[in-house]
The first five atom37 places (N, CA, C, CB, O) and aatype in JSON, in Angstrom:
{
  "aatype": [12, 14, 9, 1, 1, 16, 16, 0, 13, 19, 15, 9, 10, 10, 14, 16, 9, 0, 12, 16, 10, 1, 0, 5, 6, 10, 14, 13, 10, 16, 3, 16, 5, 9, 7, 18, 10, 0, 7, 6, 9, 15, 7, 3, 0, 15, 18, 6, 8, 9, 1, 13, 12, 16, 5, 13, 8, 1, 14, 1, 7, 7, 15, 14, 7, 10, 12, 11, 19, 0, 6, 18, 4, 6, 0, 11, 0, 1, 6, 18, 6, 10, 6, 6, 19, 11, 10, 9, 1, 5, 11, 15, 6, 16, 19, 14, 17, 8, 0, 11, 15, 0, 15, 10, 17, 12, 19],
  "atom_mask": [
    [1, 1, 1, 1, 1],
    [1, 1, 1, 1, 1],
    [1, 1, 1, 1, 1],
    [1, 1, 1, 1, 1],
    [1, 1, 1, 1, 1],
    [1, 1, 1, 1, 1],
    [1, 1, 1, 1, 1],
    [1, 1, 1, 1, 1],
    [1, 1, 1, 1, 1],
    [1, 1, 1, 1, 1],
    [1, 1, 1, 1, 1],
    [1, 1, 1, 1, 1],
    [1, 1, 1, 1, 1],
    [1, 1, 1, 1, 1],
    [1, 1, 1, 1, 1],
    [1, 1, 1, 1, 1],
    [1, 1, 1, 1, 1],
    [1, 1, 1, 1, 1],
    [1, 1, 1, 1, 1],
    [1, 1, 1, 1, 1],
    [1, 1, 1, 1, 1],
    [1, 1, 1, 1, 1],
    [1, 1, 1, 1, 1],
    [1, 1, 1, 1, 1],
    [1, 1, 1, 1, 1],
    [1, 1, 1, 1, 1],
    [1, 1, 1, 1, 1],
    [1, 1, 1, 1, 1],
    [1, 1, 1, 1, 1],
    [1, 1, 1, 1, 1],
    [1, 1, 1, 1, 1],
    [1, 1, 1, 1, 1],
    [1, 1, 1, 1, 1],
    [1, 1, 1, 1, 1],
    [1, 1, 1, 0, 1],
    [1, 1, 1, 1, 1],
    [1, 1, 1, 1, 1],
    [1, 1, 1, 1, 1],
    [1, 1, 1, 0, 1],
    [1, 1, 1, 1, 1],
    [1, 1, 1, 1, 1],
    [1, 1, 1, 1, 1],
    [1, 1, 1, 0, 1],
    [1, 1, 1, 1, 1],
    [1, 1, 1, 1, 1],
    [1, 1, 1, 1, 1],
    [1, 1, 1, 1, 1],
    [1, 1, 1, 1, 1],
    [1, 1, 1, 1, 1],
    [1, 1, 1, 1, 1],
    [1, 1, 1, 1, 1],
    [1, 1, 1, 1, 1],
    [1, 1, 1, 1, 1],
    [1, 1, 1, 1, 1],
    [1, 1, 1, 1, 1],
    [1, 1, 1, 1, 1],
    [1, 1, 1, 1, 1],
    [1, 1, 1, 1, 1],
    [1, 1, 1, 1, 1],
    [1, 1, 1, 1, 1],
    [1, 1, 1, 0, 1],
    [1, 1, 1, 0, 1],
    [1, 1, 1, 1, 1],
    [1, 1, 1, 1, 1],
    [1, 1, 1, 0, 1],
    [1, 1, 1, 1, 1],
    [1, 1, 1, 1, 1],
    [1, 1, 1, 1, 1],
    [1, 1, 1, 1, 1],
    [1, 1, 1, 1, 1],
    [1, 1, 1, 1, 1],
    [1, 1, 1, 1, 1],
    [1, 1, 1, 1, 1],
    [1, 1, 1, 1, 1],
    [1, 1, 1, 1, 1],
    [1, 1, 1, 1, 1],
    [1, 1, 1, 1, 1],
    [1, 1, 1, 1, 1],
    [1, 1, 1, 1, 1],
    [1, 1, 1, 1, 1],
    [1, 1, 1, 1, 1],
    [1, 1, 1, 1, 1],
    [1, 1, 1, 1, 1],
    [1, 1, 1, 1, 1],
    [1, 1, 1, 1, 1],
    [1, 1, 1, 1, 1],
    [1, 1, 1, 1, 1],
    [1, 1, 1, 1, 1],
    [1, 1, 1, 1, 1],
    [1, 1, 1, 1, 1],
    [1, 1, 1, 1, 1],
    [1, 1, 1, 1, 1],
    [1, 1, 1, 1, 1],
    [1, 1, 1, 1, 1],
    [1, 1, 1, 1, 1],
    [1, 1, 1, 1, 1],
    [1, 1, 1, 1, 1],
    [1, 1, 1, 1, 1],
    [1, 1, 1, 1, 1],
    [1, 1, 1, 1, 1],
    [1, 1, 1, 1, 1],
    [1, 1, 1, 1, 1],
    [1, 1, 1, 1, 1],
    [1, 1, 1, 1, 1],
    [1, 1, 1, 1, 1],
    [1, 1, 1, 1, 1],
    [1, 1, 1, 1, 1]
  ],
  "atom_positions": [
    [[-112.39, -77.6, -166.98], [-112.0, -76.02, -167.0], [-112.15, -75.38, -166.03], [-112.6, -75.24, -167.82], [-111.27, -74.87, -165.34]],
    [[-113.26, -75.36, -165.87], [-114.2, -74.55, -164.38], [-113.33, -75.23, -163.53], [-116.19, -74.95, -163.95], [-113.37, -74.5, -162.54]],
    [[-112.67, -76.04, -163.29], [-111.89, -76.06, -161.91], [-110.03, -75.58, -161.85], [-112.07, -77.79, -161.39], [-109.19, -75.4, -160.97]],
    [[-110.07, -75.55, -163.41], [-109.38, -74.31, -163.16], [-109.46, -72.87, -163.2], [-108.7, -74.39, -163.63], [-108.44, -72.21, -163.04]],
    [[-110.58, -72.32, -163.4], [-110.84, -70.93, -163.17], [-111.72, -71.05, -161.69], [-111.73, -70.19, -164.57], [-112.5, -70.11, -161.61]],
    [[-111.75, -71.51, -161.1], [-112.25, -71.71, -159.59], [-110.8, -71.72, -158.81], [-113.24, -73.33, -159.32], [-110.61, -70.94, -157.87]],
    [[-109.8, -72.63, -159.23], [-108.49, -72.66, -158.65], [-107.91, -71.36, -158.97], [-107.63, -73.8, -159.16], [-107.09, -71.06, -158.1]],
    [[-108.03, -70.48, -159.89], [-107.25, -69.5, -160.42], [-107.94, -68.06, -159.29], [-107.52, -69.43, -162.37], [-107.35, -67.2, -158.65]],
    [[-109.28, -68.33, -159.46], [-109.94, -67.03, -158.8], [-109.26, -67.48, -156.87], [-112.32, -67.07, -159.12], [-108.78, -66.44, -156.4]],
    [[-109.2, -68.28, -156.18], [-109.4, -68.43, -155.46], [-107.94, -68.16, -154.68], [-110.12, -69.36, -155.58], [-107.67, -67.7, -153.56]],
    [[-106.94, -68.75, -156.03], [-105.64, -68.81, -155.66], [-104.9, -66.63, -155.77], [-104.83, -70.27, -157.07], [-103.84, -66.09, -155.43]],
    [[-106.4, -66.05, -156.5], [-105.81, -64.46, -156.2], [-106.41, -64.45, -154.95], [-106.31, -63.03, -157.27], [-105.72, -63.9, -154.09]],
    [[-107.64, -64.94, -154.52], [-108.78, -64.09, -153.88], [-107.91, -64.64, -152.37], [-110.86, -64.64, -154.26], [-108.34, -63.75, -151.64]],
    [[-107.42, -65.09, -151.88], [-106.61, -65.25, -150.91], [-105.78, -64.57, -150.17], [-106.14, -65.82, -151.15], [-105.85, -64.31, -148.97]],
    [[-104.69, -64.17, -151.22], [-104.04, -63.0, -150.29], [-104.51, -61.63, -150.51], [-102.52, -62.91, -150.49], [-104.07, -60.83, -149.68]],
    [[-105.37, -61.09, -151.5], [-106.31, -60.32, -151.3], [-106.99, -60.11, -150.22], [-106.92, -60.51, -151.96], [-107.39, -58.99, -149.89]],
    [[-107.23, -61.37, -149.43], [-108.32, -61.09, -148.28], [-107.58, -61.15, -146.84], [-109.62, -62.3, -148.34], [-107.92, -60.69, -145.75]],
    [[-106.52, -61.86, -147.23], [-105.21, -61.55, -146.35], [-104.27, -60.24, -146.23], [-104.33, -62.47, -146.74], [-103.63, -59.86, -145.25]],
    [[-104.35, -59.8, -147.21], [-103.6, -58.15, -147.59], [-104.77, -57.56, -146.95], [-103.29, -57.52, -149.54], [-104.44, -56.73, -146.1]],
    [[-106.14, -57.73, -147.09], [-106.47, -56.77, -146.64], [-107.32, -56.53, -145.43], [-106.81, -56.36, -147.46], [-107.94, -55.5, -145.17]],
    [[-107.19, -58.26, -144.34], [-107.12, -58.36, -142.7], [-105.34, -57.39, -142.15], [-107.09, -60.61, -142.23], [-105.0, -56.71, -141.19]],
    [[-104.78, -57.8, -143.2], [-103.97, -57.24, -142.6], [-103.45, -55.38, -142.53], [-103.18, -58.07, -143.01], [-102.63, -54.99, -141.7]],
    [[-104.0, -54.62, -143.35], [-104.59, -53.34, -143.51], [-105.38, -52.69, -142.48], [-105.33, -53.38, -144.52], [-105.52, -51.48, -142.3]],
    [[-106.04, -53.97, -141.64], [-107.14, -53.34, -140.18], [-106.76, -53.07, -139.08], [-108.13, -54.15, -139.63], [-107.42, -52.65, -138.13]],
    [[-105.4, -53.34, -139.18], [-104.52, -53.47, -137.66], [-104.08, -52.31, -137.52], [-103.22, -54.49, -137.49], [-103.73, -51.75, -138.56]],
    [[-103.94, -51.57, -136.24], [-103.61, -50.45, -135.75], [-102.31, -50.23, -135.16], [-104.44, -50.19, -134.98], [-102.17, -49.68, -134.07]],
    [[-101.31, -50.65, -135.9], [-99.84, -50.43, -135.23], [-99.65, -49.6, -133.75], [-98.98, -49.55, -136.34], [-99.14, -50.06, -132.73]],
    [[-100.32, -48.01, -133.96], [-99.69, -47.22, -133.45], [-100.33, -47.17, -131.94], [-99.66, -46.05, -134.28], [-99.72, -46.54, -131.07]],
    [[-101.56, -47.84, -131.63], [-101.82, -48.22, -130.49], [-102.0, -49.93, -130.34], [-102.99, -47.41, -130.14], [-101.82, -50.98, -130.95]],
    [[-102.51, -49.3, -128.95], [-102.43, -51.25, -128.28], [-103.78, -51.54, -127.76], [-101.17, -51.65, -126.63], [-104.54, -50.57, -127.75]],
    [[-104.16, -52.45, -127.41], [-105.67, -53.01, -127.49], [-106.44, -51.99, -125.95], [-105.67, -55.27, -127.23], [-107.57, -51.62, -125.65]],
    [[-105.38, -51.91, -125.48], [-105.76, -51.24, -123.78], [-106.21, -49.42, -124.77], [-103.55, -51.18, -122.04], [-107.29, -48.84, -124.69]],
    [[-105.19, -49.02, -125.46], [-105.71, -47.9, -125.51], [-106.56, -47.48, -126.2], [-105.1, -47.3, -125.6], [-107.25, -46.46, -126.14]],
    [[-106.47, -48.97, -127.42], [-107.81, -48.54, -127.79], [-109.66, -48.9, -127.32], [-107.6, -48.88, -129.01], [-110.74, -48.61, -127.84]],
    [[-109.12, -49.85, -125.79], [-110.88, -49.91, -125.52], [-110.54, -48.48, -124.43], [0.0, 0.0, 0.0], [-111.59, -48.36, -123.81]],
    [[-109.86, -47.71, -124.09], [-110.05, -46.75, -123.8], [-110.57, -45.25, -124.88], [-109.01, -46.79, -123.17], [-111.36, -44.35, -124.61]],
    [[-109.81, -45.48, -126.01], [-110.57, -44.37, -126.97], [-112.29, -45.04, -126.85], [-109.78, -44.39, -129.0], [-113.12, -44.4, -126.21]],
    [[-112.57, -46.0, -127.34], [-114.1, -46.33, -127.4], [-114.28, -46.06, -126.23], [-114.67, -47.71, -127.8], [-115.41, -46.44, -125.94]],
    [[-113.7, -45.53, -125.22], [-114.91, -45.46, -124.32], [-115.12, -44.25, -123.78], [0.0, 0.0, 0.0], [-116.0, -43.88, -123.0]],
    [[-114.29, -43.7, -124.23], [-114.67, -42.17, -124.51], [-115.03, -41.12, -125.12], [-114.33, -41.79, -124.43], [-115.11, -39.93, -124.81]],
    [[-115.42, -42.27, -126.84], [-115.58, -41.5, -127.83], [-117.72, -41.55, -128.02], [-114.4, -42.23, -129.25], [-118.47, -42.52, -128.17]],
    [[-117.98, -40.22, -127.93], [-119.27, -40.55, -127.92], [-120.36, -39.68, -128.42], [-119.5, -40.83, -126.77], [-120.63, -38.68, -127.76]],
    [[-121.02, -39.93, -129.53], [-121.98, -38.96, -129.91], [-123.18, -38.07, -129.0], [0.0, 0.0, 0.0], [-123.97, -37.3, -129.54]],
    [[-123.15, -38.26, -128.02], [-124.26, -37.77, -127.47], [-123.13, -36.85, -126.85], [-125.38, -38.75, -126.57], [-123.77, -36.1, -126.11]],
    [[-122.19, -36.61, -126.78], [-120.8, -35.69, -126.42], [-120.59, -34.56, -127.57], [-119.27, -36.76, -126.39], [-120.2, -33.41, -127.39]],
    [[-120.87, -35.05, -128.52], [-120.07, -34.65, -129.78], [-121.14, -33.6, -129.84], [-119.78, -35.81, -131.21], [-120.95, -32.39, -129.93]],
    [[-122.7, -34.43, -129.75], [-124.03, -33.39, -129.71], [-124.13, -32.15, -128.93], [-125.18, -34.08, -129.21], [-124.62, -31.06, -129.22]],
    [[-123.51, -32.6, -127.83], [-123.8, -31.28, -127.15], [-123.05, -30.14, -127.18], [-123.91, -31.43, -125.99], [-123.43, -29.01, -126.87]],
    [[-121.24, -30.71, -127.82], [-120.43, -29.27, -127.8], [-120.98, -28.84, -128.57], [-119.02, -29.05, -128.05], [-120.94, -27.61, -128.5]],
    [[-121.75, -29.34, -129.67], [-121.54, -28.94, -131.22], [-123.37, -27.9, -130.83], [-121.48, -30.88, -132.86], [-123.71, -26.99, -131.59]],
    [[-124.21, -28.29, -129.62], [-125.1, -27.22, -129.21], [-125.15, -26.72, -129.05], [-125.57, -26.95, -128.82], [-125.97, -25.82, -129.25]],
    [[-123.58, -26.9, -128.08], [-123.44, -25.03, -127.13], [-122.37, -23.97, -128.37], [-121.98, -25.23, -124.84], [-122.43, -22.74, -128.36]],
    [[-121.7, -24.56, -129.1], [-121.46, -23.81, -130.09], [-121.78, -23.04, -131.17], [-121.13, -24.14, -130.32], [-121.12, -22.11, -131.64]],
    [[-123.05, -23.57, -131.62], [-124.23, -23.14, -132.3], [-125.13, -22.02, -132.21], [-124.88, -23.93, -132.19], [-125.68, -21.34, -133.07]],
    [[-125.15, -21.99, -130.47], [-126.2, -20.63, -130.53], [-125.81, -19.66, -130.16], [-127.33, -20.59, -129.87], [-126.45, -18.75, -129.62]],
    [[-124.31, -19.72, -130.46], [-123.15, -18.21, -130.75], [-122.56, -18.45, -132.06], [-121.61, -18.01, -129.52], [-121.35, -18.31, -132.22]],
    [[-123.32, -18.8, -132.97], [-123.76, -18.64, -134.22], [-123.89, -17.18, -134.56], [-124.96, -19.35, -134.39], [-124.69, -16.54, -133.87]],
    [[-122.96, -16.28, -135.9], [-123.96, -15.55, -136.42], [-122.99, -15.79, -138.2], [-124.22, -13.66, -135.48], [-121.83, -16.18, -138.36]],
    [[-124.0, -15.39, -139.22], [-123.42, -14.88, -140.09], [-122.35, -14.42, -140.33], [-123.82, -14.38, -140.31], [-121.43, -15.12, -140.76]],
    [[-122.22, -12.8, -140.03], [-120.94, -12.38, -140.02], [-119.54, -12.62, -139.12], [-121.18, -11.35, -139.97], [-118.4, -12.18, -139.25]],
    [[-120.04, -13.34, -138.36], [-118.8, -13.38, -137.21], [-119.0, -12.09, -136.28], [0.0, 0.0, 0.0], [-119.86, -11.21, -136.3]],
    [[-117.96, -12.29, -135.52], [-117.65, -11.16, -134.24], [-119.31, -11.01, -133.38], [0.0, 0.0, 0.0], [-119.77, -9.9, -133.12]],
    [[-119.87, -12.03, -133.11], [-121.08, -12.0, -132.28], [-120.39, -11.98, -130.72], [-122.16, -13.43, -132.62], [-119.3, -12.51, -130.5]],
    [[-121.07, -11.4, -129.82], [-120.22, -11.75, -128.35], [-120.29, -12.8, -127.87], [-120.5, -11.09, -127.24], [-119.77, -12.92, -126.76]],
    [[-120.85, -13.82, -128.38], [-121.13, -15.42, -127.93], [-119.64, -16.37, -128.58], [0.0, 0.0, 0.0], [-119.31, -17.42, -128.04]],
    [[-119.01, -15.89, -129.59], [-117.93, -16.16, -129.95], [-117.06, -16.37, -129.12], [-117.62, -15.51, -130.61], [-116.83, -17.58, -129.1]],
    [[-115.94, -15.37, -127.83], [-114.99, -15.76, -127.35], [-115.16, -16.81, -125.73], [-114.27, -14.47, -127.33], [-114.31, -17.16, -124.92]],
    [[-117.14, -17.14, -125.82], [-117.58, -17.65, -124.82], [-116.79, -19.28, -125.45], [-119.4, -17.35, -124.57], [-116.17, -20.01, -124.68]],
    [[-116.94, -19.55, -126.69], [-117.04, -20.5, -127.73], [-115.72, -20.95, -127.07], [-117.18, -20.04, -129.45], [-115.27, -21.8, -126.3]],
    [[-115.29, -19.78, -127.91], [-113.13, -19.71, -127.41], [-113.07, -20.17, -126.23], [-112.12, -17.95, -127.18], [-112.25, -21.09, -126.2]],
    [[-113.52, -19.97, -125.24], [-113.3, -20.13, -123.81], [-113.83, -21.54, -123.25], [-114.0, -18.94, -123.06], [-113.22, -22.26, -122.46]],
    [[-115.14, -21.81, -123.84], [-115.91, -23.18, -123.54], [-114.6, -24.69, -124.16], [-117.82, -23.09, -124.76], [-114.51, -25.81, -123.67]],
    [[-114.03, -24.27, -125.0], [-112.99, -25.18, -126.2], [-111.61, -25.38, -125.03], [-112.4, -23.91, -128.12], [-111.08, -26.41, -124.61]],
    [[-111.31, -23.9, -124.75], [-109.88, -23.97, -124.3], [-110.52, -25.21, -122.08], [-108.96, -21.31, -124.19], [-109.85, -26.1, -121.56]],
    [[-111.48, -24.78, -121.71], [-111.83, -25.56, -120.89], [-111.95, -26.98, -121.08], [-112.72, -25.14, -120.57], [-111.35, -27.87, -120.47]],
    [[-112.65, -27.06, -121.83], [-112.95, -28.87, -121.99], [-111.73, -29.54, -122.84], [-114.62, -29.27, -123.03], [-111.7, -30.76, -122.94]],
    [[-110.48, -28.56, -123.59], [-109.22, -28.95, -123.27], [-108.27, -29.59, -122.16], [-108.89, -28.2, -123.44], [-107.54, -30.55, -121.93]],
    [[-108.93, -28.0, -121.48], [-108.23, -28.48, -120.07], [-108.66, -30.26, -118.91], [-108.73, -26.97, -119.06], [-108.2, -31.11, -118.15]],
    [[-109.95, -29.73, -119.69], [-111.07, -31.05, -119.06], [-110.01, -32.51, -119.42], [-113.1, -31.17, -120.28], [-109.48, -33.32, -118.66]],
    [[-110.0, -32.4, -120.47], [-109.42, -33.8, -121.19], [-108.26, -33.8, -120.59], [-109.22, -33.89, -122.87], [-107.67, -34.88, -120.64]],
    [[-107.44, -32.43, -119.7], [-105.88, -32.88, -119.65], [-104.82, -32.54, -120.97], [-105.91, -34.53, -119.49], [-103.64, -32.85, -121.13]],
    [[-105.49, -31.99, -121.58], [-103.57, -31.68, -123.13], [-103.1, -30.38, -122.17], [-104.08, -30.72, -125.89], [-103.49, -29.6, -121.31]],
    [[-101.8, -30.81, -123.1], [-100.71, -30.0, -122.01], [-100.84, -28.53, -123.15], [-98.55, -30.99, -121.76], [-101.05, -28.46, -124.36]],
    [[-100.68, -27.81, -122.42], [-100.17, -26.58, -122.94], [-101.1, -25.84, -123.44], [-99.24, -26.73, -123.85], [-100.68, -25.36, -124.49]],
    [[-102.68, -25.33, -123.1], [-103.13, -25.33, -123.57], [-103.7, -23.66, -123.22], [-103.54, -26.48, -123.61], [-103.69, -23.32, -122.03]],
    [[-104.13, -22.74, -124.19], [-104.11, -21.24, -123.83], [-104.2, -20.74, -125.05], [-102.87, -20.66, -123.05], [-103.53, -20.81, -126.09]],
    [[-105.28, -20.16, -124.67], [-106.07, -19.23, -125.45], [-105.45, -17.48, -125.72], [-107.49, -19.24, -124.61], [-104.85, -16.57, -125.16]],
    [[-105.92, -17.75, -126.64], [-104.87, -16.35, -127.27], [-105.73, -15.25, -127.55], [-103.99, -16.64, -128.86], [-106.25, -15.26, -128.66]],
    [[-105.93, -14.54, -126.99], [-106.95, -13.23, -127.07], [-105.88, -11.63, -128.21], [-107.32, -12.63, -124.72], [-104.84, -11.09, -127.81]],
    [[-106.57, -11.32, -129.45], [-106.5, -10.69, -129.92], [-106.81, -9.69, -130.21], [-106.45, -10.96, -130.17], [-107.99, -9.86, -129.94]],
    [[-106.77, -8.47, -130.65], [-107.78, -7.12, -131.18], [-107.53, -7.49, -132.4], [-107.42, -5.37, -130.85], [-106.64, -8.08, -133.01]],
    [[-109.15, -6.7, -132.73], [-109.28, -7.12, -134.19], [-109.18, -5.25, -134.65], [-111.11, -8.25, -134.66], [-109.04, -4.36, -133.8]],
    [[-109.28, -5.04, -135.98], [-109.19, -4.12, -136.3], [-110.77, -3.4, -136.87], [-108.12, -4.31, -137.05], [-111.15, -2.23, -136.78]],
    [[-111.29, -4.31, -137.33], [-113.34, -4.18, -136.67], [-113.97, -4.06, -135.85], [-114.18, -4.92, -136.64], [-113.67, -4.15, -134.66]],
    [[-114.92, -3.84, -136.28], [-116.24, -3.5, -135.35], [-116.9, -4.69, -135.24], [-117.3, -2.39, -135.92], [-117.0, -5.11, -136.4]],
    [[-117.52, -5.65, -134.3], [-118.08, -6.34, -134.66], [-119.81, -6.03, -134.8], [-117.59, -7.22, -133.98], [-120.19, -5.01, -134.24]],
    [[-120.6, -6.68, -135.35], [-121.43, -6.4, -135.4], [-122.67, -7.25, -134.52], [-121.34, -6.25, -136.52], [-123.06, -8.38, -134.81]],
    [[-123.25, -6.29, -133.21], [-124.1, -6.39, -132.27], [-125.49, -6.42, -132.46], [-123.85, -5.58, -131.56], [-125.99, -5.39, -132.01]],
    [[-126.31, -7.16, -132.94], [-127.91, -6.98, -132.96], [-128.54, -7.17, -131.91], [-128.6, -7.76, -133.77], [-128.6, -8.3, -131.44]],
    [[-129.26, -5.92, -131.19], [-129.31, -6.12, -129.46], [-130.99, -6.23, -130.5], [-128.67, -4.45, -127.72], [-131.86, -6.71, -129.77]],
    [[-131.44, -5.96, -131.69], [-132.94, -5.48, -131.54], [-133.2, -4.97, -132.57], [-133.3, -4.56, -130.52], [-132.38, -4.2, -133.08]],
    [[-134.52, -5.25, -133.24], [-134.59, -5.04, -134.85], [-136.33, -4.78, -134.61], [-133.96, -6.68, -136.09], [-136.93, -5.07, -133.58]],
    [[-137.0, -4.11, -135.99], [-137.92, -3.99, -136.04], [-138.24, -3.75, -137.99], [-138.14, -3.01, -134.91], [-137.59, -3.66, -139.03]],
    [[-139.28, -3.75, -137.65], [-139.94, -4.23, -139.54], [-140.84, -3.52, -139.57], [-140.61, -5.87, -140.08], [-141.85, -3.62, -138.87]],
    [[-140.47, -2.2, -140.87], [-142.38, -1.28, -140.61], [-142.25, -1.63, -142.19], [-142.75, 1.16, -139.93], [-141.31, -1.56, -142.98]],
    [[-143.6, -2.05, -142.31], [-144.39, -2.37, -143.78], [-144.91, -1.22, -144.02], [-145.59, -3.5, -143.86], [-145.74, -0.8, -143.22]],
    [[-144.51, -0.34, -145.32], [-145.36, 0.58, -145.77], [-146.07, 0.2, -147.15], [-144.62, 1.78, -145.85], [-146.88, 0.98, -147.65]]
  ]
}
């Protein structure tokens, strides 16, 4: 009886493993392209992008640095040789909030 269970288990397990291995293939990219991508993907580069962008973040948006972030993204897209890169500037109906200074009075 234990041999039958083992045989049944193995006969179910092997096709499952074969299907799983087949699912790991990337049919859209060649091995050369995958190698290029692996060489370009970098956690350090991602960290630097986030570091640049977050210095201009403001909770209510519309900060003076928001356009700097858009220009940075445009420049990086051109640097990465993306086609048809265009920064679209649009007028806003609202006045952005620009806090240049503040003071706290305790009474």
